[in-house]
C-alpha positions, 0 to 999 in steps of 0.5 A: 217221754215217761216217768219210771219208778224203781227201788235203789239198792237200799230198797227205797222208791225213786223216780227218773223222767226218760225222754224218748231218746234214753236220756234221764232229764230229771229225777227224784234226788232222795229215796222214798220209804213208801211208794205212795210218797214217790208217786206223790213226788211224781205228781208234784213235778207233773203239776208244776208246768206253771212254775216260774224260772228264776235266773239265780245267776242274776242274784247278788249274795 
């Protein structure tokens, strides 16, 4: 598994998380003007291992 940093067609920085079979399983969903901000987004994802999982199908509107 690896994070890939790249620039989109508009010149913004983005990241994607690619697994060994080549599939992308996550991406930044937004572009960043600064590479440092994009790298910070990767750091946040890397640190989210303890995040809880909430089943939103159980929420009543």
